[in-house]
C-alpha angles and dihedrals in degrees: 000000000000133000125254110316090174127339114333133010122311135186124222113230131187111201123221085221105052090200087077093058133085108198147003097265096284131118125188092343096312118116109219100168140352127252130194089221121051090228099032100100137086140170117233136177115258090240090065094052127089117207093191137230135268124269098262093048090050091050090053092047093050101040104035093065097079113355094175092056094045094048092052094047122114114213124195118201115177092334093310110119118211118190121200092205088072089070108107096206121034096233138107090256092070099046110124092192135029118199111194098154113150090010125126097250109145106173149333102291122202116012114267096006094110093053090051096045105041107012097152101054113137098169125040127183116197096158116151096005135132095262104126109179142041088235090062090046090052091048087058100041096045086070093052103074095176097048112137103158130043127180117196102158121151095023130120105222122186113224121255113247092229107020095182090066089069097054090108090063093061104034094125097037114125104159124045123178118196103161119161096004096131090243126162122213090248090058090049091053092046091053096040096089086073092064106055096162103035112138103171119046121179116195103161119159101010132128095267113144117142115038124211127198113270106240114201092337135092090019091139093057115131098163128035126178116195096157121148094021122124095242126190097233097213089061096058091088088065085081094055093093092065092108096189097047110125104161127041125177113198098157119145093012098121095249118162102164143028122184131187102196094179093071132061121226110290095017131098129260124225090221121102091009095181100036109132104157125044126177118197098159120155100011133126100265111147105150124083088212087077089062090049088054091052089053086069091068104104099210104033110132102146124051135168121193106160121147097030128114102249103144130182120220091259093049092235114140090210090058089050090054090050089053090051090052093047095047095047103057098179095048117125101169126035121186090346092306122113114238109234119216093245090049091054092047092051093047093050094046091049090049091054091051093042094058099024095105091050089049092053092049090050093057101284117194095009098053129314117232122262089246092057091045091053091052095042108025094165096048096094091048089054090050089052089049101046106013131249117306120255115240091247091056096056116115117214112226109246121204116244109271136140093251090057090054096055113116124208102226126183119211113208130183110214094178095050113051091180093068117088124227114270121211123201136170108228134176113258087230093057112126119235091239089061090048088055089049089055091049091050090057091048100041104022088229116136112253090233090063096051121103116192135194133157144213125216123223087218094057108041119198096025126107122198125203120234101213106165128064091197096060124087133238086250092056090058090049091241106169139191109294097021122132126234113208114215123202132162139188 
């Protein structure tokens, strides 16, 4: 609250969205309050401000509107489905989850009322509310003995002076979501003594940059989401001592490099001993050496690397994916797609052929050079698995160029035996709608009447539907020598 800026009483407000503000908390040279953003502040009349309501009042406001609808609702929170119809008595006491996101709840209210009103809550969403401090959060959660999941995204919470004093309020908490709360990593570590059992911590879109090693906190973490934070990449290894960490999301963090200096090429690092799932989507990774470093992780089975600039010599994204599969021998899932045994076998055999000539020049069967081993640490293991490539199998690395991306495609007409097969060389990046345009010129059949499918020379006896005109030949994994089947109505 500020004194008279002009006639009458005004309140100083800092907006979460600074675009709504007009100044930095000053008026006519007088500083009334401080804003993080130079244009994030405004003055408003008290009549236009809402100071919120307590937790129990908010629950009644939200859930009394349409009890029948609420009690038949199915809510999914991080893949855990909670169904209201499982509640035996249609009353607040039986609610397993309370969702007060974007409500005006501001604190706990009268002592003991929360425990009496919603004693069985396991999941609580207070995202985007008027709760302003960790002490108020603790005053709410200490009355929810069964609470396992807490969402506090889009709030600005002042730190508790002595966080460890509030441990009793979060003893059952397993999942904590603090997305977009303008937190630094230091603030997270300072608050962490409150959450002794937390296993899943979501911190997307905060102000986290340089990471420090968690000392005696967060040791139960199994899942950590740091996506969309401007991380200092050399500090990422500070997390490597979290011995229980299984999932780590570092997407959109600006990373370009990860190095495990404790392990030689082809050997395993002692860092991140339990890490199974790593997400590096939409970063600045351009070097294949980063993938070789990730191969040192002993437990990595799931990896996502979309939206980076890892390019194979032929410029084909499918070849790049094959290289990822071949370089990461333990991988089971790549970019959310399970790697089938035949897919792995094909990728590894192609990798052997792709770099076979380079292997021979580097010493080949006698002993490959250290330089080659550093660039291809799994190559010898693949040779031991499949045998050395014959000279006739070696594939010369072609530079990326349009002519190297032309596919020889055969068009066949299974419903019209009188038509002869047509062969064309087409760019792998050609969209299906342009393929249909080509067929219209050849067949004089409207593109809207054409139905396309294809067969792969690698998977005989199987026919795959082409169901989108906006996708490319490359998207459908159509390769040189495949057949496109053309039908029309």
